[in-house]
DOLUM-254529 format. One record per residue (C-alpha): residue number from 1; residue in three letters; x, y, z. Coordinates in Angstrom, 3 decimals. Layout:
   k   r        u        v        w
 NUM ALA        X        Y        Z
...
END
This chain:
   k   r        u        v        w
   1 TYR    5.718    3.380   -9.894
   2 GLU    7.670    6.730   -9.432
   3 LEU    7.311    8.609   -6.044
   4 PHE    6.981   12.083   -6.060
   5 ARG    7.159   14.642   -3.137
   6 ASN    6.097   18.158   -3.988
   7 ASN    6.421   17.195   -7.660
   8 THR   10.164   16.234   -7.356
   9 PRO   10.988   12.462   -7.932
  10 ILE   12.356   11.003   -4.908
  11 GLY   12.132    7.105   -5.555
  12 TYR   10.366    4.054   -6.747
  13 HIS    7.954    1.391   -5.664
  14 LYS    8.412   -1.910   -7.912
  15 TYR    6.046   -4.906   -7.846
  16 GLU    6.874   -8.425   -9.536
  17 PHE    3.921  -10.775   -9.916
  18 LYS    4.912  -14.424  -10.259
  19 ARG    2.260  -16.813  -11.269
  20 ASN    2.660  -20.613  -10.869
  21 GLY   -0.776  -22.112  -11.993
  22 LYS   -3.484  -20.774   -9.705
  23 ASN   -0.767  -19.432   -7.182
  24 VAL    0.547  -15.983   -7.225
  25 LEU    3.688  -14.465   -5.354
  26 ILE    4.094  -10.794   -5.337
  27 ASP    7.482   -9.279   -4.504
  28 SER    7.521   -5.726   -3.792
  29 GLU   10.315   -3.064   -3.071
  30 VAL   10.291    0.470   -1.967
  31 SER   12.864    2.840   -2.027
  32 PHE   13.175    6.735   -1.616
  33 LYS   15.069    9.561    0.136
  34 ILE   14.459   13.134    0.739
  35 THR   17.592   15.283    0.343
  36 LYS   18.302   18.950    1.126
  37 LEU   21.514   20.722    0.397
  38 GLY   23.067   17.429   -0.188
  39 ILE   21.985   16.067    3.328
  40 ASP   19.678   12.886    3.411
  41 LEU   16.963   14.136    5.799
  42 TYR   14.853   10.950    5.371
  43 LYS   15.664    7.534    3.785
  44 TYR   13.162    4.558    3.551
  45 PHE   13.513    1.116    2.074
  46 ALA   11.065   -1.878    2.177
  47 LYS   10.794   -5.350    0.792
  48 SER    7.862   -7.443    0.987
  49 GLU    6.404  -10.905   -0.077
  50 GLU    2.765  -11.533   -0.662
  51 ASN    1.269  -15.067   -1.328
  52 TYR   -2.053  -16.232   -2.589
  53 GLU   -3.282  -19.741   -3.483
  54 ASP   -6.035  -20.285   -5.661
  55 GLY   -7.044  -16.737   -5.159
  56 ASN   -7.028  -16.960   -1.259
  57 PHE   -4.491  -15.060    0.950
  58 ILE   -2.081  -17.258    2.447
  59 SER    0.834  -14.931    3.951
  60 TYR    2.590  -11.567    3.657
  61 SER    5.949  -10.560    5.244
  62 SER    7.851   -7.342    5.150
  63 LYS   10.965   -5.566    6.358
  64 THR   11.204   -1.858    6.375
  65 LYS   14.114    0.472    7.431
  66 GLN   12.832    4.013    8.046
  67 ASN   15.683    6.214    8.754
  68 LYS   17.259    4.289   11.627
  69 LYS   14.059    2.442   12.635
  70 ASN   13.592   -1.136   11.644
  71 ARG    9.990   -2.187   11.408
  72 TYR    8.545   -5.459   10.248
  73 VAL    5.224   -7.629    9.870
  74 ASN    4.474  -11.336    9.140
  75 ILE    0.895  -12.362    8.573
  76 ILE   -0.389  -15.841    7.939
  77 PHE   -3.781  -17.393    7.385
  78 ASP   -4.308  -19.966   10.001
  79 PRO   -6.867  -22.549    8.414
  80 ASN   -7.586  -24.151   11.814
  81 LYS   -8.647  -20.961   13.329
  82 ASP  -10.006  -19.626   10.070
  83 ASN   -8.379  -16.157   10.774
  84 LEU   -5.150  -14.003   10.274
  85 ILE   -2.074  -14.328   12.682
  86 ILE   -0.271  -11.006   12.716
  87 ASP    3.340  -10.602   14.203
  88 GLY    4.347   -6.909   13.575
  89 SER    6.403   -4.298   15.057
  90 SER    3.183   -2.354   16.137
  91 TYR    0.582   -5.202   16.449
  92 LYS    0.713   -8.831   17.364
  93 GLY   -2.269  -10.931   17.572
  94 GLU   -5.243  -12.464   15.603
  95 ALA   -7.440  -10.614   13.073
  96 SER  -10.377  -11.476   10.882
  97 LYS   -9.566  -13.016    7.390
  98 ASP  -11.838  -10.366    6.017
  99 LEU   -9.028   -7.781    6.545
 100 ILE   -6.729   -6.935    3.775
 101 VAL   -2.943   -5.826    3.658
 102 GLY   -2.785   -2.283    2.676
 103 THR   -1.047   -2.662   -0.579
 104 TRP   -2.827   -0.417   -3.000
 105 TRP   -2.454   -2.927   -6.186
 106 ASN   -5.307   -4.904   -4.872
 107 HIS   -8.564   -2.929   -5.580
 108 GLU  -10.483   -5.335   -3.226
 109 ILE   -9.300   -2.858   -0.525
 110 ILE  -12.120   -0.542   -1.346
 111 LYS  -14.690   -3.083   -0.009
 112 LYS  -12.961   -3.434    3.393
 113 GLU  -13.724   -1.885    6.817
 114 ALA  -10.055   -2.010    7.663
 115 GLN   -6.696   -2.676    6.359
 116 ILE   -3.499   -3.968    7.865
 117 SER   -0.354   -1.955    7.591
 118 GLY    1.992   -3.593    5.548
 119 ILE    4.792   -1.913    7.567
 120 SER    3.993   -2.626   10.991
 121 GLY    0.809   -4.892   11.149
 122 ARG   -1.232   -1.934   12.818
 123 ILE   -4.860   -2.626   12.020
 124 ILE   -6.156    0.651   10.356
 125 LYS  -10.048    0.993   10.436
 126 GLN  -11.038    2.864    7.152
 127 THR  -13.813    4.760    5.481
 128 VAL  -13.800    4.409    1.705
 129 ASN  -15.754    7.217   -0.486
 130 PHE  -15.885    7.058   -4.261
 131 ILE  -14.975   10.673   -5.394
 132 GLY  -15.844    9.973   -9.023
 133 LYS  -14.600    9.010  -12.533
 134 GLU  -11.733   11.306  -13.730
 135 GLU   -9.380   11.248  -16.755
 136 VAL   -5.745   11.143  -15.541
 137 LYS   -2.620   11.747  -17.646
 138 ILE    0.418    9.836  -16.694
 139 GLY    3.347   10.260  -19.177
 140 ASP    1.886   10.599  -22.568
 141 LYS   -1.179    8.442  -21.812
 142 ILE   -4.626    9.567  -20.532
 143 TYR   -6.474    6.817  -18.422
 144 LYS  -10.227    6.633  -17.566
 145 THR  -10.127    6.228  -13.749
 146 LEU  -12.241    5.659  -10.656
 147 ARG  -10.889    7.865   -7.923
 148 PHE  -11.434    6.700   -4.029
 149 ASN  -10.572    8.461   -0.863
 150 PHE   -9.466    6.327    2.175
 151 LYS   -9.775    7.935    5.482
 152 SER   -8.985    6.472    9.184
 153 SER  -12.220    5.837   10.880
 154 TYR  -10.879    6.750   14.162
 155 LYS  -10.759   10.471   14.493
 156 ASN   -8.623   10.622   17.693
 157 LEU   -5.429    9.134   16.148
 158 PRO   -2.480   11.309   16.054
 159 ASP   -2.106   13.029   12.570
 160 SER    1.022   11.046   11.835
 161 LYS   -1.142    7.813   12.173
 162 LYS   -4.145    9.169   10.205
 163 LEU   -4.912    7.709    6.786
 164 ASN   -6.007   10.232    4.191
 165 THR   -5.110    9.067    0.669
 166 ASP   -6.651    9.230   -2.788
 167 ILE   -6.398    6.224   -5.048
 168 TRP   -6.969    6.095   -8.858
 169 TYR   -7.712    2.804  -10.481
 170 GLU   -8.327    2.195  -14.323
 171 GLU  -11.926    2.030  -14.775
 172 ASN  -11.973   -1.211  -16.804
 173 THR   -8.918   -3.255  -15.324
 174 TYR   -8.766   -1.837  -11.864
 175 LEU   -5.129   -1.364  -12.451
 176 TRP   -3.662    0.909   -9.578
 177 LEU   -2.531    3.952  -11.432
 178 LYS   -1.939    6.664   -8.913
 179 ALA   -1.911    7.525   -5.026
 180 ALA   -1.742   10.850   -3.394
 181 PHE   -1.733   12.197   -0.081
 182 ASP   -0.536   15.262    2.174
 183 LYS    1.975   14.635    4.878
 184 THR    4.796   17.055    5.308
 185 GLY    4.527   17.821    1.665
 186 TYR    2.409   16.438   -1.188
 187 TRP    3.205   12.829   -2.226
 188 GLU    2.281   10.995   -5.248
 189 TYR    2.767    7.427   -6.576
 190 ARG    2.570    7.495  -10.303
 191 LEU    2.444    4.434  -12.513
 192 LYS    5.763    4.343  -14.696
 193 GLU    5.354    1.087  -16.731
 194 PHE    3.809   -2.307  -16.479
 195 ASP    3.766   -5.495  -18.592
END
């Protein structure tokens, strides 16, 4: 995925899916920076790893450097308690196994009442609305898509913590194609290539 801010490319987000029988390991890396007059105003780098066994979530871990702030989250499924254990920079504790890590590649996120921040472990209650079917052009290709809007359910959150993101999935495959949101500028993630 290419990252754009106000239609200017600023970085990338790469996923690598590694299959081993029924198990899947997903490595992710995000890097971007906002520069003005040759000065880096904002720098961001994150790496994460997500594990599924036989289609079931097992663990997620990430480390993020946001300017000079270090953030992290480690999430494991505890079969004895039948729930998730979260150790993050914003939240530590147990959570329902019905929650999902906020990684847009997994279209199951549209069915969930809350997502877990993949940066800090914060639990984000969400309202998901289906906006409609749209044709989206990325590069030279036109995709038939399903567009959804994700909003924070809690209205009294500070604006910096509010979720308000549009996500486009390919209609037949549910491949994540695009994300867009407004936060100190207009941001877009656009699929660059996949195989």
